[in-house]
Residue frames as a rotation matrix with the C-alpha (Angstrom) as fourth column:
MET 1
0.520 0.091 -0.849 -69.42
-0.148 -0.970 -0.194 -72.81
-0.841 0.227 -0.491 91.38
LYS 2
0.379 -0.400 0.835 -68.32
0.906 0.343 -0.247 -72.43
-0.187 0.850 0.492 87.78
VAL 3
0.383 -0.383 -0.841 -65.81
-0.059 -0.918 0.391 -69.80
-0.922 -0.101 -0.374 86.68
LEU 4
0.739 -0.190 0.646 -64.80
0.673 0.164 -0.722 -68.78
0.031 0.968 0.249 83.17
LEU 5
0.340 -0.734 -0.588 -61.28
0.171 -0.566 0.806 -67.34
-0.925 -0.374 -0.067 82.93
ASP 6
0.970 -0.171 0.174 -59.61
0.139 -0.198 -0.970 -65.55
0.201 0.965 -0.168 80.02
ILE 7
0.552 -0.834 0.005 -55.88
0.001 0.007 1.000 -66.28
-0.834 -0.552 0.004 80.22
LYS 8
0.329 -0.558 -0.762 -53.00
-0.934 -0.311 -0.176 -65.55
-0.139 0.769 -0.624 77.85
ASP 9
0.873 0.039 -0.486 -51.95
-0.233 0.909 -0.346 -68.72
0.428 0.416 0.802 76.05
SER 10
-0.036 -0.993 -0.111 -48.40
-0.212 0.116 -0.970 -68.39
0.977 -0.011 -0.214 77.35
LYS 11
-0.656 -0.171 0.735 -49.62
-0.727 -0.117 -0.677 -68.53
0.202 -0.978 -0.048 80.96
ALA 12
0.309 0.951 -0.015 -52.53
-0.914 0.301 0.271 -70.95
0.262 -0.070 0.962 80.56
VAL 13
0.243 -0.246 -0.938 -50.56
-0.091 0.957 -0.275 -74.20
0.966 0.152 0.210 80.61
HIS 14
-0.787 -0.612 -0.074 -49.02
0.045 0.063 -0.997 -73.46
0.615 -0.788 -0.022 83.99
LEU 15
-0.571 0.636 0.520 -52.29
-0.821 -0.419 -0.389 -72.32
-0.030 -0.649 0.760 85.54
MET 16
0.415 0.739 -0.531 -54.13
-0.739 0.614 0.277 -75.39
0.531 0.277 0.801 84.22
GLU 17
-0.190 -0.569 -0.800 -51.49
0.134 0.792 -0.596 -77.62
0.973 -0.220 -0.075 85.83
VAL 18
-0.945 -0.143 0.293 -52.01
-0.239 -0.304 -0.922 -75.86
0.221 -0.942 0.253 89.16
LEU 19
-0.189 0.963 0.193 -55.80
-0.982 -0.188 -0.026 -76.10
0.011 -0.194 0.981 88.93
LYS 20
0.423 0.347 -0.837 -55.75
-0.485 0.867 0.114 -79.77
0.766 0.358 0.535 87.94
SER 21
-0.549 -0.701 -0.456 -53.46
0.072 0.504 -0.861 -80.55
0.833 -0.505 -0.226 90.88
LEU 22
-0.726 0.379 0.574 -56.15
-0.687 -0.344 -0.640 -79.42
-0.045 -0.859 0.510 93.31
PRO 23
-0.952 0.304 0.047 -58.36
0.305 0.952 0.015 -82.38
-0.040 0.028 -0.999 94.24
TYR 24
-0.232 0.921 -0.312 -61.48
0.557 -0.137 -0.819 -80.22
-0.797 -0.364 -0.482 94.63
VAL 25
-0.020 0.167 -0.986 -61.20
-0.599 -0.791 -0.121 -78.53
-0.800 0.588 0.116 91.20
LYS 26
0.138 0.085 0.987 -62.32
0.710 0.687 -0.158 -79.96
-0.691 0.722 0.035 87.88
ALA 27
0.049 -0.233 -0.971 -60.67
-0.403 -0.894 0.194 -77.93
-0.914 0.382 -0.138 85.12
LYS 28
0.023 -0.077 0.997 -61.05
0.817 0.576 0.026 -78.29
-0.576 0.814 0.077 81.38
THR 29
-0.771 -0.335 -0.542 -60.28
-0.031 -0.829 0.558 -76.05
-0.636 0.447 0.629 78.44
ILE 30
0.360 0.866 0.346 -62.87
0.547 0.105 -0.830 -74.81
-0.756 0.488 -0.436 75.96
SER 31
-0.266 -0.431 0.862 -62.46
0.962 -0.182 0.205 -73.40
0.069 0.884 0.463 72.49
ASN 32
-0.939 -0.096 -0.331 -62.55
0.124 -0.990 -0.067 -69.67
-0.321 -0.104 0.941 71.80
GLU 33
-0.679 0.734 -0.027 -65.75
-0.201 -0.149 0.968 -70.21
0.706 0.663 0.249 69.84
LYS 34
-0.026 0.669 -0.743 -67.46
0.716 0.530 0.453 -71.89
0.697 -0.520 -0.493 72.78
ALA 35
-0.522 -0.230 -0.821 -66.29
0.786 -0.503 -0.359 -69.14
-0.330 -0.833 0.444 75.13
LEU 36
-0.982 0.183 -0.052 -67.71
-0.187 -0.876 0.445 -66.53
0.035 0.446 0.894 72.75
LEU 37
-0.362 0.895 -0.262 -71.00
0.107 0.319 0.942 -68.42
0.926 0.312 -0.211 72.55
ILE 38
-0.137 0.259 -0.956 -71.22
0.964 0.255 -0.069 -68.52
0.226 -0.932 -0.285 76.35
GLU 39
-0.801 -0.225 -0.554 -70.62
0.388 -0.901 -0.196 -64.77
-0.455 -0.372 0.809 76.56
GLU 40
-0.857 0.515 0.002 -73.27
-0.295 -0.494 0.818 -64.08
0.422 0.700 0.576 73.90
ILE 41
-0.148 0.820 -0.552 -75.82
0.503 0.543 0.672 -66.25
0.851 -0.178 -0.493 75.69
LYS 42
-0.349 -0.039 -0.936 -75.09
0.917 -0.218 -0.333 -64.47
-0.191 -0.975 0.111 78.98
GLU 43
-0.968 -0.024 -0.249 -75.59
-0.022 -0.983 0.182 -61.11
-0.249 0.181 0.951 77.26
ALA 44
-0.592 0.799 -0.108 -78.89
-0.111 0.052 0.993 -62.30
0.798 0.600 0.058 75.75
VAL 45
-0.077 0.541 -0.838 -80.13
0.861 0.460 0.218 -63.45
0.503 -0.704 -0.501 79.16
GLU 46
-0.624 -0.209 -0.753 -79.20
0.628 -0.707 -0.325 -60.08
-0.464 -0.676 0.572 80.70
ASN 47
-0.951 0.305 -0.043 -81.04
-0.261 -0.725 0.637 -58.27
0.163 0.617 0.770 77.90
LEU 48
-0.306 0.874 -0.376 -84.10
0.303 0.464 0.832 -60.45
0.902 0.141 -0.407 78.48
LYS 49
-0.234 0.166 -0.958 -84.03
0.972 0.018 -0.235 -59.56
-0.021 -0.986 -0.166 82.19
LEU 50
-0.873 -0.139 -0.467 -83.88
0.170 -0.985 -0.026 -55.86
-0.456 -0.102 0.884 81.29
VAL 51
-0.747 0.664 -0.030 -86.83
-0.193 -0.173 0.966 -56.25
0.636 0.728 0.257 78.91
ARG 52
-0.111 0.722 -0.683 -88.88
0.691 0.550 0.469 -57.97
0.714 -0.420 -0.560 81.60
GLN 53
-0.314 -0.079 -0.946 -88.03
0.865 -0.435 -0.250 -55.17
-0.392 -0.897 0.204 84.05
GLY 54
0.732 0.653 0.194 -89.12
0.665 -0.623 -0.412 -52.58
-0.149 0.431 -0.890 81.48
LYS 55
0.366 -0.692 -0.622 -85.63
-0.015 -0.672 0.740 -51.07
-0.931 -0.261 -0.256 81.26
LEU 56
-0.794 -0.579 -0.187 -85.07
-0.242 0.019 0.970 -52.16
-0.558 0.815 -0.156 77.64
LYS 57
0.215 0.904 -0.370 -87.53
-0.758 -0.084 -0.647 -52.15
-0.616 0.420 0.667 74.75
ALA 58
-0.338 -0.257 0.906 -87.94
0.206 0.919 0.337 -55.41
-0.918 0.300 -0.257 72.84
ARG 59
-0.594 0.153 -0.790 -88.43
-0.779 -0.352 0.518 -55.72
-0.199 0.923 0.329 69.08
PRO 60
0.535 0.810 0.239 -91.20
-0.669 0.579 -0.466 -57.83
-0.516 0.089 0.852 67.59
ALA 61
-0.069 -0.559 0.826 -89.96
0.095 0.821 0.563 -61.21
-0.993 0.117 -0.004 66.29
LYS 62
0.662 0.387 0.642 -91.40
0.656 0.114 -0.746 -60.45
-0.362 0.915 -0.179 62.83
GLU 63
0.922 -0.364 -0.134 -89.22
-0.387 -0.885 -0.258 -57.33
-0.025 0.290 -0.957 62.59
LEU 64
0.126 -0.918 0.376 -86.16
-0.632 0.218 0.744 -59.33
-0.765 -0.332 -0.552 63.60
LEU 65
0.048 -0.059 0.997 -86.86
0.459 0.888 0.030 -62.08
-0.887 0.457 0.070 61.05
ASP 66
0.913 0.314 0.259 -87.47
0.376 -0.409 -0.832 -59.53
-0.155 0.857 -0.491 58.28
GLU 67
0.660 -0.727 -0.189 -84.06
-0.671 -0.684 0.286 -58.06
-0.337 -0.062 -0.940 59.02
LEU 68
-0.115 -0.700 0.705 -82.38
-0.156 0.713 0.683 -61.42
-0.981 -0.032 -0.191 58.38
């Protein structure tokens, strides 16, 4: 299982030490930019699921590209 945690910087060092001391846990830090990217990708996947279920209307790709 993978878990993404958002922890205050002042508390993160201690928690990382605890997590790394557990033999069954592999813990590593990621940048704020990477965390944001992960959240945006998760949101995009959820939106795609809603589109496929018919609960959200999709826009044509041409319209999206014209907007850029």
